[in-house]
C-alpha positions as CSV (number, residue, x, y, z in Angstrom):
1,M,120.9,88.0,100.7
2,A,122.0,91.2,98.9
3,E,120.2,94.4,99.7
4,A,117.7,95.2,97.0
5,P,117.7,98.8,95.6
6,A,114.7,100.8,96.6
7,D,112.2,102.4,94.4
8,D,110.4,105.8,94.9
9,A,108.4,104.5,97.8
10,G,111.4,103.2,99.7
11,A,110.4,99.5,99.2
12,P,112.6,97.1,97.3
13,S,112.3,97.5,93.5
14,A,110.1,94.7,92.1
15,L,112.7,93.8,89.6
16,A,115.5,93.5,92.2
17,L,113.2,91.3,94.3
18,Y,112.3,89.1,91.3
19,A,116.0,88.7,90.4
20,D,116.8,87.7,94.0
21,L,114.0,85.1,94.0
22,L,115.3,83.7,90.6
23,S,118.8,83.5,92.0
24,A,117.7,81.2,94.8
25,N,118.8,77.6,94.4
26,S,115.5,76.1,95.8
27,L,111.9,77.0,96.4
28,A,112.5,77.0,100.2
29,S,115.4,79.5,99.8
30,A,113.3,81.7,97.5
31,A,110.4,81.6,99.9
32,H,112.7,82.6,102.8
33,R,114.1,85.5,100.8
34,L,110.6,86.7,99.9
35,V,109.2,86.7,103.4
36,A,112.4,88.4,104.8
37,A,112.2,91.1,102.2
38,L,108.5,91.8,102.7
39,A,108.8,91.8,106.5
40,H,111.7,94.2,106.5
41,D,110.7,96.6,103.7
42,L,107.0,96.8,104.4
43,Q,107.4,96.6,108.2
44,F,105.4,93.5,109.1
45,D,106.1,91.6,112.3
46,R,105.7,88.3,110.7
47,V,105.3,87.2,107.0
48,S,104.6,83.6,106.2
49,I,104.2,81.8,102.9
50,G,102.5,78.4,102.3
51,L,102.3,76.2,99.3
52,R,99.0,74.5,98.4
53,E,99.2,70.7,98.3
54,G,95.9,69.2,97.4
55,S,93.3,70.6,99.8
56,R,95.8,71.8,102.4
57,T,98.6,74.3,102.7
58,R,102.2,73.5,103.8
59,L,104.2,76.2,105.5
60,L,107.3,77.0,103.4
61,A,108.8,80.0,105.2
62,S,108.0,82.4,108.0
63,T,110.0,85.2,109.4
64,D,109.1,84.5,113.0
65,L,107.8,80.9,113.3
66,D,109.6,77.7,113.4
67,P,107.2,74.9,112.3
68,S,109.5,72.2,113.9
69,Q,109.1,73.7,117.4
70,P,106.4,72.6,119.8
71,Q,104.5,75.9,119.4
72,A,102.4,74.3,116.6
73,E,99.2,76.2,117.4
74,P,100.3,79.5,115.8
75,A,101.6,77.6,112.8
76,A,98.2,75.9,112.5
77,Q,96.4,79.2,112.8
78,V,98.6,80.8,110.1
79,L,97.9,77.8,107.8
80,G,94.2,78.0,108.6
81,A,94.2,81.7,107.5
82,M,96.0,80.7,104.3
83,D,93.5,77.9,103.5
84,E,90.7,80.3,104.1
85,A,92.0,82.9,101.6
86,L,92.9,80.2,99.0
87,E,89.5,78.5,99.2
88,Q,87.7,81.8,98.7
89,A,90.3,83.2,96.2
90,L,90.1,86.5,98.1
91,V,92.4,88.9,99.9
92,L,91.3,88.7,103.5
93,V,92.1,91.4,106.1
94,C,91.3,91.3,109.8
95,S,92.3,94.2,112.0
96,G,90.1,93.6,115.0
97,A,88.3,96.8,114.2
98,P,84.5,96.6,114.4
99,S,84.3,96.7,110.6
100,D,86.9,95.5,108.1
101,G,85.7,97.5,105.1
102,D,88.4,96.1,102.8
103,M,86.9,92.6,102.7
104,A,84.3,91.5,100.3
105,P,80.9,91.3,101.9
106,Q,80.7,87.5,101.2
107,A,84.1,86.8,102.8
108,I,84.3,84.3,105.6
109,A,87.3,85.1,107.8
110,L,86.9,82.9,110.9
111,E,90.5,81.7,110.8
112,H,91.7,85.2,110.3
113,Q,89.7,86.4,113.4
114,L,91.2,83.6,115.5
115,L,94.8,84.4,114.3
116,Q,94.2,88.2,114.8
117,R,92.9,87.6,118.4
118,Q,96.0,85.5,119.1
119,V,98.6,88.0,117.7
120,G,96.7,91.3,118.2
121,G,97.0,94.1,115.6
122,S,96.1,93.0,112.1
123,V,96.3,90.0,109.8
124,A,96.0,89.9,106.0
125,T,96.3,86.9,103.6
126,L,96.8,87.1,99.9
127,P,96.4,84.1,97.6
128,L,99.0,83.6,94.9
129,G,98.0,82.2,91.6
130,F,99.5,81.6,88.2
131,D,97.5,81.0,85.0
132,G,94.4,81.3,87.0
133,E,95.3,78.5,89.5
134,P,96.0,79.3,93.1
135,F,99.1,77.6,94.4
136,A,100.3,79.5,97.5
137,A,99.3,82.2,100.0
138,V,101.1,84.9,101.9
139,C,100.0,85.9,105.4
140,V,101.3,89.2,106.8
141,E,100.9,90.3,110.4
142,R,101.3,93.5,112.3
143,H,101.1,92.9,116.0
144,H,100.9,96.6,117.0
145,G,100.1,99.8,115.3
146,P,97.8,100.4,112.3
147,A,96.6,97.8,109.8
148,P,98.2,98.1,106.4
149,D,96.6,100.9,104.5
150,A,95.3,100.6,100.9
151,Q,98.6,101.8,99.4
152,Q,100.7,99.3,101.4
153,M,98.3,96.5,100.4
154,Q,98.5,97.5,96.8
155,R,102.3,97.5,97.0
156,L,102.3,94.1,98.6
157,E,99.9,92.7,95.9
158,H,102.1,94.2,93.2
159,L,105.3,92.5,94.6
160,L,103.5,89.2,95.0
161,L,102.1,89.3,91.4
162,L,105.7,89.6,90.2
163,A,107.0,87.0,92.6
164,A,104.3,84.4,91.8
165,P,105.7,83.2,88.4
166,A,109.2,82.7,90.0
167,L,107.8,80.7,92.9
168,R,105.5,78.6,90.7
169,W,108.4,77.8,88.4
170,M,110.4,76.5,91.4
171,A,107.5,74.6,92.9
């Protein structure tokens, strides 16, 4: 994958990321490019993307998880967090702090709490939609250090808003 030029914030330019996704020859390749770029440039320990199929989510790509390996429990927890965000159509953040003020008061984050306890640090999941229909989710994890701040979450949401049409087109 070619190195994307950086914007003012040092993250990959949205246009370069979008072009990189569109140049992929498959949805799986585009998904791997996206999670690798987000993990590297926004300094997450693991980034995973799943595609909604009916009422469940299928793992497409992850930077640090091989779904074919026997360690199926972490994959199941990541998928549970994705399902939770997609079902509620909400960005869910769980940092293990006594109060996660970024979540809507009506949010249910049981799967996020389970995943956060397993990995430590913080977990956030963002649903992806196109034309008002959710079709995928991205789960980001930081195993140590601070949870993503509001500016990092806004940057992540912006990149995913631009990536969603390319991914939906390939799905």
